[in-house]
Structures are given as structure tokens and as C-alpha cells.
C-alpha positions in Angstrom: -0.1 -0.1 0.1 2.9 2.2 0.9 4.4 1.9 -2.6 1.1 2.3 -4.1 0.7 5.8 -2.9 3.9 6.8 -4.1 3.2 5.7 -7.0 -0.4 7.7 -7.5 1.9 10.9 -6.1 4.9 10.4 -9.1 2.1 9.6 -11.7 0.1 12.2 -10.6 3.2 14.6 -10.4 3.8 13.8 -13.7 0.9 14.0 -15.7 0.8 17.6 -14.3 4.4 18.7 -14.8 3.3 17.1 -18.7 0.0 19.6 -18.7 1.9 22.5 -17.6 4.6 21.6 -20.4 1.8 21.2 -23.1 -0.5 24.5 -22.4 3.1 26.5 -22.5 3.7 24.8 -25.9 0.3 25.5 -26.7 0.7 29.1 -25.8 4.0 29.4 -27.4 2.5 28.1 -30.3 -0.5 30.9 -30.5 2.0 33.7 -30.0 4.6 32.7 -33.0 1.0 32.1 -35.0 -0.1 35.7 -33.8 3.7 37.2 -34.9 4.0 35.6 -38.2 0.1 36.6 -39.1 0.8 40.6 -38.1 4.3 39.9 -40.6 2.2 39.1 -43.5 0.1 41.7 -42.9 3.0 43.6 -43.8 4.0 41.6 -46.7 0.4 42.1 -47.9 0.2 46.0 -47.5 3.8 45.8 -49.2 2.4 44.2 -51.9 -0.2 46.7 -52.6 2.3 49.4 -52.3 4.4 47.6 -55.0 1.5 47.0 -57.2 2.5 43.5 -57.1 -0.8 41.6 -58.0 0.6 38.3 -58.3 1.4 38.5 -54.5 -1.7 39.8 -53.8 -3.6 37.1 -55.5 -1.2 34.6 -54.4 -2.0 35.4 -50.4 -6.1 35.4 -51.2 -8.0 31.7 -50.3 -9.7 30.2 -53.6 -12.9 31.3 -51.5 -11.8 35.1 -50.7 -14.3 37.3 -50.6 -13.2 40.9 -49.4 -15.1 44.2 -49.7 -12.9 46.9 -50.5 -14.9 50.6 -49.2 -14.3 51.5 -52.7 -16.4 48.9 -54.6 -20.3 49.2 -54.0 -20.5 45.4 -53.1 -18.6 42.6 -52.3 -15.9 41.1 -54.5 -14.5 37.1 -54.8 -10.8 36.1 -56.2 -11.7 36.3 -60.1 -13.2 39.6 -60.0 -10.6 40.8 -57.3 -7.7 41.5 -60.2 -10.2 43.7 -62.0 -10.3 46.1 -58.6 -5.7 45.5 -58.3 -6.0 46.7 -62.0 -8.3 49.6 -61.2 -6.7 50.9 -57.9 -3.4 49.6 -57.9 -2.0 49.4 -61.2 0.8 51.3 -60.5 3.6 51.1 -58.1 3.9 54.0 -55.2 6.8 55.9 -54.8 9.7 53.7 -53.8 9.9 55.9 -50.6 6.1 55.0 -49.7 6.1 54.2 -45.9 3.3 53.1 -44.1 2.1 51.6 -40.8 0.1 49.0 -38.9 -1.2 49.8 -35.8 -2.8 46.5 -34.2 -5.9 46.8 -32.6 -6.9 43.0 -32.5 -6.2 39.5 -33.4 -8.0 36.4 -32.4 -7.3 32.6 -33.4 -9.1 29.7 -33.3 -8.1 26.5 -34.3 -7.0 27.3 -38.3 -8.7 30.2 -38.7 -7.7 33.9 -37.5 -9.0 37.2 -37.2 -7.4 40.6 -37.6 -8.4 43.9 -36.9 -5.8 46.9 -37.4 -5.5 50.6 -38.7 -3.6 51.3 -41.6 -1.3 54.7 -42.2 -0.7 55.4 -45.6 0.0 59.1 -46.6 -2.3 61.3 -44.8 -5.4 59.1 -44.4 -5.8 56.2 -42.1 -8.3 53.3 -42.9 -9.6 50.5 -40.5 -8.8 46.8 -42.0 -10.1 43.5 -40.8 -8.6 40.3 -42.4 -10.0 36.5 -41.7 -7.0 34.0 -42.3 -7.8 30.6 -42.7 -4.7 28.1 -42.6 -4.6 25.6 -45.3 -2.0 22.5 -44.6 0.9 25.2 -42.9 0.1 28.0 -45.0 -2.3 31.3 -43.8 -4.5 32.8 -46.3 -6.6 35.7 -46.3 -10.1 34.1 -46.6 -12.5 37.6 -46.6 -11.4 41.5 -46.0 -12.9 44.7 -45.5 -11.7 48.4 -45.1 -13.1 51.4 -44.2 -11.4 55.0 -44.7 -11.8 57.0 -41.6 
């Protein structure tokens, strides 16, 4: 009985330690994913500044649905290229600077929602992007902006 009690204490201790470690790793993974998603947002805006349509389209999920403030209604990926040609046909000046002000991020399994303000030139825009992770890569599933 004495050995049985010690065995139970050891098993509980090992289980508790494992639980703590798994929670710590999950938290670290979520933080890493948040950092990665903010980095992807930077790349996405930079692609707009450079009018790099192939980069932008490669970041959109096949089921993408967006509603930029310049459009009367939402657009899917196949019609989004027309929007890019109309509003982002030429790269902005090479010295164009922008800043992202993070407002919020929520990750749930393979879906993430990001809210931020984009400061570009003398205007600022509120953006919401919904990202989806397919295999090991994140894609923009949906987005919407509003000029303040």
C-alpha cells in the first residue's frame, strides 16, 4: 500500500508536469502564429504599395470574399484582379512608408481575425482580415476596409 501511494503521487506529478508543458508549448505556438500573421499583413500591404498583383492574389484563399470601401459590393477572388488593376495599377513611389497599428487578433484553430489601422500618406483606414490556415500556410479568406 505504501508503494502504491508513492506510485500514485509520481503518476500525478508526471501528469501535471506534462499538462503544464503542453499548455506552455500551445501558448508559445499561438504567439508565434500571431507574430507570423502580423508579418503577413506587413507583406500584404507592401505588395499593394508595390502593385505586386501576383503576390496579393497568392495570399488570397481560393474562396476569398472581400469588400474594399471603394467597391459598391463584395468581390470574390476572380473579380478581385479587376479591382487591383483599377486601383493598384502602378507601384507607389519607392519611398512610400506605411504603418500598421494593431487593434486586435483572435486565433481559433485554423482561422484568425485581425483588426488594424493602416496609416498611409495622410489617411488612415480600418481593416479587418480573416485568415485561414490550409496545411501549413495562411491565406486571406475575407477582408473589409473602411476609410476614417
